[in-house]
N, CA, C and O atoms as a CHARMM CRD file, in Angstrom:
* protein
*
  272
    1    1 MET  N    139.19700-206.58500   0.30200 PROA 1      0.00000
    2    1 MET  CA   138.79800-206.40800   1.83600 PROA 1      0.00000
    3    1 MET  C    138.08300-207.52600   2.56200 PROA 1      0.00000
    4    1 MET  O    137.09800-208.00200   1.99800 PROA 1      0.00000
    5    2 ASP  N    138.41600-207.96600   3.63400 PROA 2      0.00000
    6    2 ASP  CA   137.50900-209.00500   4.22000 PROA 2      0.00000
    7    2 ASP  C    136.69900-208.22500   5.21100 PROA 2      0.00000
    8    2 ASP  O    136.90600-207.03400   5.44300 PROA 2      0.00000
    9    3 LEU  N    135.77500-208.93800   5.78100 PROA 3      0.00000
   10    3 LEU  CA   134.68900-208.52400   6.66400 PROA 3      0.00000
   11    3 LEU  C    135.38400-207.87300   7.98900 PROA 3      0.00000
   12    3 LEU  O    135.00600-206.79200   8.44100 PROA 3      0.00000
   13    4 LYS  N    136.25300-208.50600   8.46300 PROA 4      0.00000
   14    4 LYS  CA   136.92000-208.03900   9.75100 PROA 4      0.00000
   15    4 LYS  C    137.54000-206.55300   9.58300 PROA 4      0.00000
   16    4 LYS  O    137.44600-205.69900  10.46500 PROA 4      0.00000
   17    5 THR  N    138.11400-206.37500   8.47600 PROA 5      0.00000
   18    5 THR  CA   138.82700-205.12800   8.08200 PROA 5      0.00000
   19    5 THR  C    137.74500-204.05400   7.97000 PROA 5      0.00000
   20    5 THR  O    137.88900-202.98400   8.56000 PROA 5      0.00000
   21    6 ILE  N    136.67700-204.31200   7.23400 PROA 6      0.00000
   22    6 ILE  CA   135.57900-203.29000   7.04200 PROA 6      0.00000
   23    6 ILE  C    135.09300-202.91600   8.53000 PROA 6      0.00000
   24    6 ILE  O    135.06800-201.75100   8.92500 PROA 6      0.00000
   25    7 GLY  N    134.72200-203.98300   9.29200 PROA 7      0.00000
   26    7 GLY  CA   134.23600-203.79500  10.56400 PROA 7      0.00000
   27    7 GLY  C    135.28900-203.09700  11.54400 PROA 7      0.00000
   28    7 GLY  O    134.80500-202.41400  12.44700 PROA 7      0.00000
   29    8 ASN  N    136.44400-203.18100  11.47300 PROA 8      0.00000
   30    8 ASN  CA   137.46400-202.38700  12.16500 PROA 8      0.00000
   31    8 ASN  C    137.46500-200.92700  11.64800 PROA 8      0.00000
   32    8 ASN  O    137.56500-199.97900  12.42600 PROA 8      0.00000
   33    9 PHE  N    137.37200-200.80600  10.54600 PROA 9      0.00000
   34    9 PHE  CA   137.22100-199.40200   9.81900 PROA 9      0.00000
   35    9 PHE  C    135.97000-198.79600  10.34400 PROA 9      0.00000
   36    9 PHE  O    136.07000-197.69100  10.87900 PROA 9      0.00000
   37   10 ILE  N    134.84700-199.34400  10.26900 PROA 10     0.00000
   38   10 ILE  CA   133.58100-198.75800  10.73100 PROA 10     0.00000
   39   10 ILE  C    133.78000-198.49100  12.26900 PROA 10     0.00000
   40   10 ILE  O    133.26200-197.47800  12.74100 PROA 10     0.00000
   41   11 LEU  N    134.45400-199.28300  13.02500 PROA 11     0.00000
   42   11 LEU  CA   134.32200-199.00200  14.47800 PROA 11     0.00000
   43   11 LEU  C    135.34400-197.97600  14.87600 PROA 11     0.00000
   44   11 LEU  O    135.29200-197.47500  15.99900 PROA 11     0.00000
   45   12 LEU  N    136.39000-197.59600  13.89600 PROA 12     0.00000
   46   12 LEU  CA   137.33200-196.47100  14.18500 PROA 12     0.00000
   47   12 LEU  C    136.63200-195.25000  13.61300 PROA 12     0.00000
   48   12 LEU  O    136.66300-194.21600  14.28100 PROA 12     0.00000
   49   13 THR  N    136.08400-195.26400  12.59500 PROA 13     0.00000
   50   13 THR  CA   135.61600-194.09400  11.97000 PROA 13     0.00000
   51   13 THR  C    134.15000-193.43300  12.38600 PROA 13     0.00000
   52   13 THR  O    133.96500-192.21700  12.34300 PROA 13     0.00000
   53   14 VAL  N    133.22100-194.30000  12.75700 PROA 14     0.00000
   54   14 VAL  CA   131.89100-193.95100  13.14400 PROA 14     0.00000
   55   14 VAL  C    131.90300-192.92100  14.27300 PROA 14     0.00000
   56   14 VAL  O    131.33500-191.83900  14.12500 PROA 14     0.00000
   57   15 PRO  N    132.59000-193.26800  15.47800 PROA 15     0.00000
   58   15 PRO  CA   132.73400-192.45600  16.56900 PROA 15     0.00000
   59   15 PRO  C    133.38000-191.00800  16.31400 PROA 15     0.00000
   60   15 PRO  O    133.09300-190.02900  17.00300 PROA 15     0.00000
   61   16 PHE  N    134.25000-190.98700  15.28400 PROA 16     0.00000
   62   16 PHE  CA   134.78100-189.60900  14.93800 PROA 16     0.00000
   63   16 PHE  C    133.76300-188.88800  14.06000 PROA 16     0.00000
   64   16 PHE  O    133.76000-187.65900  14.13100 PROA 16     0.00000
   65   17 PHE  N    132.89700-189.48800  13.24000 PROA 17     0.00000
   66   17 PHE  CA   132.08400-188.87300  12.42900 PROA 17     0.00000
   67   17 PHE  C    130.91100-188.30400  13.43200 PROA 17     0.00000
   68   17 PHE  O    130.45400-187.20300  13.12800 PROA 17     0.00000
   69   18 PHE  N    130.47300-188.84500  14.40100 PROA 18     0.00000
   70   18 PHE  CA   129.44700-188.46400  15.39600 PROA 18     0.00000
   71   18 PHE  C    130.00600-187.26400  16.14300 PROA 18     0.00000
   72   18 PHE  O    129.34500-186.23300  16.26900 PROA 18     0.00000
   73   19 LEU  N    131.31100-187.41800  16.66800 PROA 19     0.00000
   74   19 LEU  CA   131.94200-186.45400  17.35500 PROA 19     0.00000
   75   19 LEU  C    132.11800-185.15800  16.49300 PROA 19     0.00000
   76   19 LEU  O    131.94400-184.05100  17.00300 PROA 19     0.00000
   77   20 THR  N    132.43100-185.29900  15.30800 PROA 20     0.00000
   78   20 THR  CA   132.52500-184.03400  14.21400 PROA 20     0.00000
   79   20 THR  C    131.15000-183.44700  14.18300 PROA 20     0.00000
   80   20 THR  O    131.07500-182.23000  14.34900 PROA 20     0.00000
   81   21 ILE  N    130.08400-184.11100  14.00200 PROA 21     0.00000
   82   21 ILE  CA   128.60300-183.62000  13.84400 PROA 21     0.00000
   83   21 ILE  C    128.37600-183.03600  15.09900 PROA 21     0.00000
   84   21 ILE  O    127.82900-181.93500  15.04500 PROA 21     0.00000
   85   22 TRP  N    128.63500-183.45200  16.17200 PROA 22     0.00000
   86   22 TRP  CA   128.34900-182.80600  17.45500 PROA 22     0.00000
   87   22 TRP  C    129.08200-181.47700  17.84100 PROA 22     0.00000
   88   22 TRP  O    128.57800-180.61300  18.55900 PROA 22     0.00000
   89   23 ALA  N    130.45600-181.40600  17.22700 PROA 23     0.00000
   90   23 ALA  CA   131.14600-180.10900  17.47100 PROA 23     0.00000
   91   23 ALA  C    130.71700-179.21300  16.64300 PROA 23     0.00000
   92   23 ALA  O    130.68700-178.04700  17.03600 PROA 23     0.00000
   93   24 ILE  N    130.27000-179.54500  15.26100 PROA 24     0.00000
   94   24 ILE  CA   129.87600-178.58100  14.35800 PROA 24     0.00000
   95   24 ILE  C    128.33000-177.92500  14.94700 PROA 24     0.00000
   96   24 ILE  O    128.10800-176.71500  15.00800 PROA 24     0.00000
   97   25 VAL  N    127.57300-178.75100  15.25900 PROA 25     0.00000
   98   25 VAL  CA   126.06900-178.27100  15.93700 PROA 25     0.00000
   99   25 VAL  C    126.35900-177.50500  17.00600 PROA 25     0.00000
  100   25 VAL  O    125.80000-176.40900  17.04400 PROA 25     0.00000
  101   26 ASP  N    127.27500-177.87000  18.11200 PROA 26     0.00000
  102   26 ASP  CA   127.59100-177.12900  19.12200 PROA 26     0.00000
  103   26 ASP  C    128.14900-175.76700  18.76000 PROA 26     0.00000
  104   26 ASP  O    127.80600-174.79400  19.43200 PROA 26     0.00000
  105   27 CYS  N    128.88300-175.64900  17.86500 PROA 27     0.00000
  106   27 CYS  CA   129.61100-174.40900  17.39700 PROA 27     0.00000
  107   27 CYS  C    128.48900-173.63200  16.68400 PROA 27     0.00000
  108   27 CYS  O    128.52300-172.40600  16.78800 PROA 27     0.00000
  109   28 LEU  N    127.57300-174.16100  16.02600 PROA 28     0.00000
  110   28 LEU  CA   126.51100-173.24900  15.30800 PROA 28     0.00000
  111   28 LEU  C    125.71700-172.53100  16.54100 PROA 28     0.00000
  112   28 LEU  O    125.43800-171.33200  16.50900 PROA 28     0.00000
  113   29 GLN  N    125.37500-173.40700  17.65500 PROA 29     0.00000
  114   29 GLN  CA   124.46500-172.92300  18.67200 PROA 29     0.00000
  115   29 GLN  C    125.06900-171.72000  19.70200 PROA 29     0.00000
  116   29 GLN  O    124.35500-171.09700  20.48700 PROA 29     0.00000
  117   30 LYS  N    126.51200-171.51900  19.54200 PROA 30     0.00000
  118   30 LYS  CA   126.99600-170.66300  20.44900 PROA 30     0.00000
  119   30 LYS  C    127.51200-169.27600  19.88800 PROA 30     0.00000
  120   30 LYS  O    127.78900-169.09400  18.70200 PROA 30     0.00000
  121   31 ASP  N    127.59300-168.48100  20.71500 PROA 31     0.00000
  122   31 ASP  CA   128.06000-167.12900  20.30500 PROA 31     0.00000
  123   31 ASP  C    129.51800-166.99800  20.78800 PROA 31     0.00000
  124   31 ASP  O    129.82800-167.17700  21.96600 PROA 31     0.00000
  125   32 PHE  N    130.35900-166.69200  19.86000 PROA 32     0.00000
  126   32 PHE  CA   131.90800-166.55900  20.12600 PROA 32     0.00000
  127   32 PHE  C    132.35300-165.03100  20.11600 PROA 32     0.00000
  128   32 PHE  O    133.54500-164.72500  20.11700 PROA 32     0.00000
  129   33 GLY  N    131.44200-164.19100  20.10800 PROA 33     0.00000
  130   33 GLY  CA   131.70300-162.87200  20.00400 PROA 33     0.00000
  131   33 GLY  C    131.71200-162.11300  18.78500 PROA 33     0.00000
  132   33 GLY  O    131.34300-160.93900  18.75700 PROA 33     0.00000
  133   34 SER  N    132.11300-162.72900  17.79300 PROA 34     0.00000
  134   34 SER  CA   132.06300-162.34500  16.40400 PROA 34     0.00000
  135   34 SER  C    131.87100-163.47000  15.36200 PROA 34     0.00000
  136   34 SER  O    132.16700-164.64200  15.59200 PROA 34     0.00000
  137   35 ILE  N    131.38300-163.04800  14.26400 PROA 35     0.00000
  138   35 ILE  CA   131.18200-164.10400  13.18700 PROA 35     0.00000
  139   35 ILE  C    132.48600-164.75500  12.67800 PROA 35     0.00000
  140   35 ILE  O    132.56500-165.90100  12.23500 PROA 35     0.00000
  141   36 GLY  N    133.47700-163.89000  12.79700 PROA 36     0.00000
  142   36 GLY  CA   134.79600-164.50400  12.52900 PROA 36     0.00000
  143   36 GLY  C    135.28800-165.59100  13.29700 PROA 36     0.00000
  144   36 GLY  O    135.74900-166.63200  12.83000 PROA 36     0.00000
  145   37 LYS  N    135.17200-165.30500  14.47500 PROA 37     0.00000
  146   37 LYS  CA   135.70000-166.16500  15.44700 PROA 37     0.00000
  147   37 LYS  C    134.69300-167.56600  15.38800 PROA 37     0.00000
  148   37 LYS  O    135.21800-168.67200  15.51900 PROA 37     0.00000
  149   38 LYS  N    133.39200-167.44800  15.20700 PROA 38     0.00000
  150   38 LYS  CA   132.58400-168.51000  15.09700 PROA 38     0.00000
  151   38 LYS  C    132.93000-169.36100  13.80900 PROA 38     0.00000
  152   38 LYS  O    132.96300-170.59200  13.80300 PROA 38     0.00000
  153   39 ALA  N    133.18300-168.55200  12.72300 PROA 39     0.00000
  154   39 ALA  CA   133.60400-169.35900  11.38400 PROA 39     0.00000
  155   39 ALA  C    134.82500-170.31100  11.64300 PROA 39     0.00000
  156   39 ALA  O    134.87900-171.50000  11.32700 PROA 39     0.00000
  157   40 VAL  N    135.83400-169.54200  12.30100 PROA 40     0.00000
  158   40 VAL  CA   137.09900-170.16500  12.59700 PROA 40     0.00000
  159   40 VAL  C    136.87300-171.53200  13.38000 PROA 40     0.00000
  160   40 VAL  O    137.41300-172.59600  13.07700 PROA 40     0.00000
  161   41 TRP  N    136.10600-171.35800  14.29600 PROA 41     0.00000
  162   41 TRP  CA   135.64200-172.61300  15.27400 PROA 41     0.00000
  163   41 TRP  C    134.98500-173.65100  14.43200 PROA 41     0.00000
  164   41 TRP  O    135.34300-174.82500  14.51500 PROA 41     0.00000
  165   42 GLY  N    134.13300-173.30500  13.70600 PROA 42     0.00000
  166   42 GLY  CA   133.44900-174.14000  12.77600 PROA 42     0.00000
  167   42 GLY  C    134.26800-174.73100  11.74400 PROA 42     0.00000
  168   42 GLY  O    134.09000-175.92800  11.51700 PROA 42     0.00000
  169   43 ILE  N    135.12600-174.10300  11.08600 PROA 43     0.00000
  170   43 ILE  CA   136.03500-174.82500  10.23100 PROA 43     0.00000
  171   43 ILE  C    137.00500-175.86200  10.81100 PROA 43     0.00000
  172   43 ILE  O    137.33200-176.89300  10.22200 PROA 43     0.00000
  173   44 ILE  N    137.45300-175.46900  12.08300 PROA 44     0.00000
  174   44 ILE  CA   138.24000-176.32700  12.98000 PROA 44     0.00000
  175   44 ILE  C    137.40100-177.36600  13.45300 PROA 44     0.00000
  176   44 ILE  O    138.01100-178.41300  13.67300 PROA 44     0.00000
  177   45 ALA  N    136.30500-177.38500  13.65400 PROA 45     0.00000
  178   45 ALA  CA   135.29700-178.56500  14.18100 PROA 45     0.00000
  179   45 ALA  C    135.15100-179.46800  13.07800 PROA 45     0.00000
  180   45 ALA  O    135.07500-180.67000  13.33200 PROA 45     0.00000
  181   46 ALA  N    135.09200-179.00300  11.69400 PROA 46     0.00000
  182   46 ALA  CA   134.72500-179.75600  10.61500 PROA 46     0.00000
  183   46 ALA  C    136.00100-180.48800  10.12300 PROA 46     0.00000
  184   46 ALA  O    135.81300-181.29400   9.21100 PROA 46     0.00000
  185   47 ILE  N    137.18300-180.34900  10.54800 PROA 47     0.00000
  186   47 ILE  CA   138.25700-181.11500  10.03500 PROA 47     0.00000
  187   47 ILE  C    138.20900-182.43000  10.43200 PROA 47     0.00000
  188   47 ILE  O    138.08200-182.64400  11.63800 PROA 47     0.00000
  189   48 PRO  N    138.28900-183.40400   9.62900 PROA 48     0.00000
  190   48 PRO  CA   137.94800-184.90800   9.91700 PROA 48     0.00000
  191   48 PRO  C    139.12000-185.31200  11.02500 PROA 48     0.00000
  192   48 PRO  O    140.27100-184.88200  10.93700 PROA 48     0.00000
  193   49 PHE  N    138.73100-186.06900  11.92300 PROA 49     0.00000
  194   49 PHE  CA   139.47400-186.83300  12.82700 PROA 49     0.00000
  195   49 PHE  C    140.14400-185.92000  14.05700 PROA 49     0.00000
  196   49 PHE  O    140.05700-186.29500  15.22600 PROA 49     0.00000
  197   50 ILE  N    140.79300-184.73500  13.69300 PROA 50     0.00000
  198   50 ILE  CA   141.42800-183.94000  14.60800 PROA 50     0.00000
  199   50 ILE  C    140.74000-182.73400  14.97200 PROA 50     0.00000
  200   50 ILE  O    141.13700-182.05400  15.91800 PROA 50     0.00000
  201   51 GLY  N    139.58700-182.37200  14.18600 PROA 51     0.00000
  202   51 GLY  CA   139.07000-181.05400  14.26700 PROA 51     0.00000
  203   51 GLY  C    138.29100-181.08600  15.61200 PROA 51     0.00000
  204   51 GLY  O    138.58800-180.31200  16.52200 PROA 51     0.00000
  205   52 ALA  N    137.28300-182.00000  15.72100 PROA 52     0.00000
  206   52 ALA  CA   136.56300-182.22900  16.78900 PROA 52     0.00000
  207   52 ALA  C    137.26200-182.28800  18.22500 PROA 52     0.00000
  208   52 ALA  O    136.86200-181.53200  19.11100 PROA 52     0.00000
  209   53 PRO  N    138.27100-183.15600  18.44600 PROA 53     0.00000
  210   53 PRO  CA   139.05700-183.03900  19.55000 PROA 53     0.00000
  211   53 PRO  C    139.47800-181.66800  19.91500 PROA 53     0.00000
  212   53 PRO  O    139.25400-181.15700  21.01200 PROA 53     0.00000
  213   54 ILE  N    140.14100-181.06500  18.87000 PROA 54     0.00000
  214   54 ILE  CA   140.72800-179.58800  19.24300 PROA 54     0.00000
  215   54 ILE  C    139.49400-178.72300  19.59000 PROA 54     0.00000
  216   54 ILE  O    139.57900-177.88800  20.49100 PROA 54     0.00000
  217   55 TYR  N    138.37600-178.90100  18.91200 PROA 55     0.00000
  218   55 TYR  CA   137.28300-177.91900  19.38800 PROA 55     0.00000
  219   55 TYR  C    136.83200-178.06300  20.89700 PROA 55     0.00000
  220   55 TYR  O    136.59500-177.15600  21.69500 PROA 55     0.00000
  221   56 PHE  N    136.77500-179.39100  21.08400 PROA 56     0.00000
  222   56 PHE  CA   136.33000-179.76600  22.55200 PROA 56     0.00000
  223   56 PHE  C    137.29400-179.32300  23.51300 PROA 56     0.00000
  224   56 PHE  O    136.89000-178.87000  24.58400 PROA 56     0.00000
  225   57 LEU  N    138.58300-179.40200  23.24900 PROA 57     0.00000
  226   57 LEU  CA   139.77300-179.10300  24.17500 PROA 57     0.00000
  227   57 LEU  C    139.74000-177.69400  24.43800 PROA 57     0.00000
  228   57 LEU  O    139.65500-177.23300  25.57600 PROA 57     0.00000
  229   58 PHE  N    139.81600-176.90100  23.22800 PROA 58     0.00000
  230   58 PHE  CA   140.02400-175.58300  23.29800 PROA 58     0.00000
  231   58 PHE  C    138.93000-174.43300  22.94800 PROA 58     0.00000
  232   58 PHE  O    138.91100-173.31500  23.46400 PROA 58     0.00000
  233   59 GLY  N    138.14900-174.85300  22.10700 PROA 59     0.00000
  234   59 GLY  CA   136.97100-173.94200  21.77200 PROA 59     0.00000
  235   59 GLY  C    135.61100-174.21600  22.60600 PROA 59     0.00000
  236   59 GLY  O    134.80100-173.29600  22.71800 PROA 59     0.00000
  237   60 PHE  N    135.41200-175.21900  23.07000 PROA 60     0.00000
  238   60 PHE  CA   133.95100-175.57700  23.54300 PROA 60     0.00000
  239   60 PHE  C    133.63700-174.70600  24.69400 PROA 60     0.00000
  240   60 PHE  O    132.43300-174.50300  24.85000 PROA 60     0.00000
  241   61 ARG  N    134.50000-174.10200  25.59900 PROA 61     0.00000
  242   61 ARG  CA   134.21000-173.33300  26.77100 PROA 61     0.00000
  243   61 ARG  C    134.39900-171.87700  26.31000 PROA 61     0.00000
  244   61 ARG  O    133.99500-171.02600  27.10200 PROA 61     0.00000
  245   62 LYS  N    134.95300-171.44800  25.14500 PROA 62     0.00000
  246   62 LYS  CA   134.89600-170.01600  24.71100 PROA 62     0.00000
  247   62 LYS  C    133.73400-169.49100  24.23000 PROA 62     0.00000
  248   62 LYS  O    133.64000-168.26400  24.27100 PROA 62     0.00000
  249   63 GLY  N    132.77500-170.15500  23.75800 PROA 63     0.00000
  250   63 GLY  CA   131.44700-169.68400  23.33500 PROA 63     0.00000
  251   63 GLY  C    130.49400-169.66000  24.27600 PROA 63     0.00000
  252   63 GLY  O    130.60500-170.48900  25.17900 PROA 63     0.00000
  253   64 LYS  N    129.45300-168.81300  24.29900 PROA 64     0.00000
  254   64 LYS  CA   128.45300-168.99200  25.17600 PROA 64     0.00000
  255   64 LYS  C    127.07200-169.39300  24.44400 PROA 64     0.00000
  256   64 LYS  O    126.79200-168.98800  23.31500 PROA 64     0.00000
  257   65 LYS  N    126.32900-170.14700  25.13200 PROA 65     0.00000
  258   65 LYS  CA   124.89900-170.69700  24.48500 PROA 65     0.00000
  259   65 LYS  C    124.26900-169.33000  24.24400 PROA 65     0.00000
  260   65 LYS  O    124.32300-168.38800  25.03500 PROA 65     0.00000
  261   66 MET  N    123.60000-169.33400  22.92800 PROA 66     0.00000
  262   66 MET  CA   122.63000-168.29000  22.54900 PROA 66     0.00000
  263   66 MET  C    121.37400-168.56600  23.08000 PROA 66     0.00000
  264   66 MET  O    120.95800-169.72400  23.12200 PROA 66     0.00000
  265   67 ASP  N    120.60300-167.44300  23.56800 PROA 67     0.00000
  266   67 ASP  CA   119.10900-167.66200  24.00700 PROA 67     0.00000
  267   67 ASP  C    118.44900-167.63700  22.72300 PROA 67     0.00000
  268   67 ASP  O    118.70000-166.84400  21.81600 PROA 67     0.00000
  269   68 LEU  N    117.61700-168.52600  22.70900 PROA 68     0.00000
  270   68 LEU  CA   116.61600-168.71200  21.53000 PROA 68     0.00000
  271   68 LEU  C    115.29600-168.01600  21.93600 PROA 68     0.00000
  272   68 LEU  O    114.33400-168.02100  21.16800 PROA 68     0.00000
């Protein structure tokens, strides 16, 4: 592999990594009405590359922020 290929790989994967971490943390901070729904959204958010966009499109507004 050359340096340009490695750079392109990093530029494509790092944003998805941080988006996935953000989705998982957001899911953990919300109440979805039941632990089962929260687990399902957490699993969806953890799927590499496609999970976070699905979570932010469909699950982001379903949960309510829990009061700490």
